[in-house]
N, C-alpha and C positions, 0 to 999 in steps of 0.2 A: 214413658219409657218405651224405647223401640222394642217392638215383639220379637225382634231377631237377635236381640241382645239383652244382656243384663249389666247394668252399671253400679259400680261400687265406689265409695269415697272414703278418703281418711278423715278420722274425727278430730286429729289433732295436728292442725296445720296443714299446709299444701306444699311440701318440698319438691323440687324439680323433679327428682326421682326418688322412690321410696321402694326398698327391696323387702318384701314380706318374706318371713320365714316360711320355708317350705318343707321342712323335716329331713333335710339332707343328713343330719347328724343322728337321726333315729330317735330324737328325744322330744319330738314335738308331740304332746299328749292332748287328747280330747277326751271327754266323757261320753261313752257309748250307752245311752239310756236303754237300749235293747238288751245288752249283756250285763248292764249294770257294773261297768268298770271302765277304767282309763285304758286307752288304747293308743298306740303311736300311728300317726298318720304322715303320709309323704306325697308331694304332688307329682305324680307320674301320669301324664295324660295318656301314655300308651297302654295304661293299665285299667281294668274294669272296676277295681276298688281303690279306696283312699287309705285303707289300713295296711300298714307295711306287712303284718302277718299273712295277709291275702295276696300280696303282689309277688310276682315271678322273679327270677334271677335276671330278667330282661328288662326290668323296669328302668326307665330313663327319667331322672329327675329333671324338671325344667323350673326356671324362676318365674316368680310372679312380680311384676314390676308396676306400681302405681306412677303415673306421670302427672305432675302438677296436682297430686292429690286425688286423680281418678283413674279407674281401671274399668275398661269395657270388655266383657266376655261375650263372645257369640254363644247362643243358645245351643249350637252345635258341640260345644266344648263341655259335654256333660260332666266329665271327670274333674275338671277345674271348678265347675260351679258346685259340685259335690264337696270337693276339698275346702273351698271358701266357706261353704255352709257349716261344715265340721270344724273349722279352724278355731282354736280357743281364743283367738283375738277378735273374732266376729262379734261386734257389738261393743267392743272396747277400743281397738285401734282403727278398724274399719267397719262399714255397714252398707248393706245393699240400699239403692235408692229407689223407694217405691213412690213413683210421682202420683199415682192415683190416691194413695194414702196421704200424701203430704198436701194435695190439692184439697182433699176433704177436710184436713186439719186446718188449713189456711181458711176455708169457707166458715168453719165453726169459729176460728178466731175473729175473723171480720164480723160475723154475726153478733158476737158477744161484744166487741167493741162498739158496735153501732147502737146495740141495745143500752149499753151503759151510758154512752153519750146522750142519748134520747132521754135517759133517765135524769141526767144533770140538766138539761134544757128544760125539762117539764117541771123539775123541782124549783128551779129559778123563777118560773111563772106563778108558783103557787104564794099565797099570801105571806107565810113565813119561811119559805123556801131558801131565801138567801142565806138565812142564819145557818141552815143546815149544810148548805155548799160552803160557805165559810168555814164551818166546822171542819168539813172534809179536807178542804185545801190547807188549812191550818195544820192538820195532822199529817198531810202529805208532806208539807214543807217544814214541819216541826217548828212553826213560828207563828204567833199570833200577830206580831208587829207587821210582817211582811204582807199580811193579808188584809189588814185593817182598812186601807184605802184602795183596795182593788175595785175596779168596775166588775160588772157582770161579764163582760167579754174577757177580762183578764182571769177571772175565776173559772171560766170555761176553758181557757187555754191551759191553765195549770193543771185542772182536773183531766183534761182530755190527754194532756202529755202523760200523766201517770197511767191513765187507762191504756193507751197504747203501749206502755212498756210491759204491763201484765194484767190483762183483763180478768184472767182466771182468779187472781187475788181477791177480787170483788164479787165472787159467786159462792154461794153455800148451795152445792148441788147445782140444781138448774135455775135457782132463784138469785135475783140481784141483791147483793148485800153491800150497798154504797153508803146508805144513810142509816146507821145502826146505833144502838145504845153505847156500843164499845166505842165508836167514833166520838159520840156526844162526850162520853166520860174522859177520853184523851183531850178533847177540846177544852173541857172544864179544867182540866189539870194544867194545861198549857196556860190557860187564861189566869188561873189563880197564881201561878208562879211568874208570869210575865207581868201581871198588874200589881204584884207585891203583896197579895193577901197572904200567900205563903212563900217560904223561902227555904232553900236547901242549905244543910250545914255544910261547912267547909270539908268535913270528913265524909260527906254523902251518907251518912248513916242515919239521918233523920230529916224530917220536913216539919218546919214550926210555923206557928202564926207570926206574921212580920210584926204586928204591933205589940204582942205580949212576949214573944219569944218561947211562949209555951208550945211544946212539942205537940204536934198534931198526929204524927205517925212515924214509927221507926221503920227504917229501911233495911231489910236483910242485907247482909254483905254480899258484894259483887253485883247487885241489881241496879239498874238506873233508876234514880230516884223518881223521875217523871213517868216512867212506864210502871213502875210499881205503885206510884200514887193512882194512876189511872185503873190499875187493876183492883186495888184496895177499895176504891169507890163502887166496886160491884159486890162488896160483901155486906153482910147485915151491919157491921159496925161502920163501914164506909158509907152507908146510906145517909147516916147522921152527920158525918164529915161533909158529904155531898150537899146537904141542906144548908149547913152552916156557911159553907164557901158561896153558895148561890145568895146569901143574905149580904155577905160582906163584899161581894164584887160591885164595883162602881157601875151604876146604870149608864146607859149611852146617852 
């Protein structure tokens, strides 16, 4: 950001011009933490204060116009900067652009993306690592069938696409959380259903063994059967179901 100015941007689209409310009607209120109350503000660059009650009879109201979603304010316009800082729509309709902060956030993002991708590549080189990567990609794509014949390169491509979209999703604090018990349970649930070991009832209220029609687990109303099955496998009762599923799954 230019040290001689501050730059603001609209958060909802970039119209050719956008006229910000400047308090001309006397009803633009902001909360003053110092006085612990709401106070009316008005954009009058010829005044020392943004609060109407502190402005003189000679206050001149000036418009504030964003052009193509951007507003640049010279640092010499202290009153305008103070008004924008106090504006009730600051952080809602518009925000100040902090390039230093955004650059730092971008670096953190890139570091996390790189760490996750390296984790996938390393996992594929491990003896049983491909199984875990298949599990991850199956959960990402919500399909075992699509992943069954993927090459290592295709598995990397699919997982990298997911990582690029939201790397923070696969972190627990500062620790990588790509290959977890939760992912494995979701994968097992997908396999059991896709390979017809289990089946979902038409009303989606239960999951049964395909060969006997015996109910394996009842699904609470409103929950996705596959998601519920995966979460159920993490319970004490579910551990028994998990072992039975593993016994009945066809071997490769």
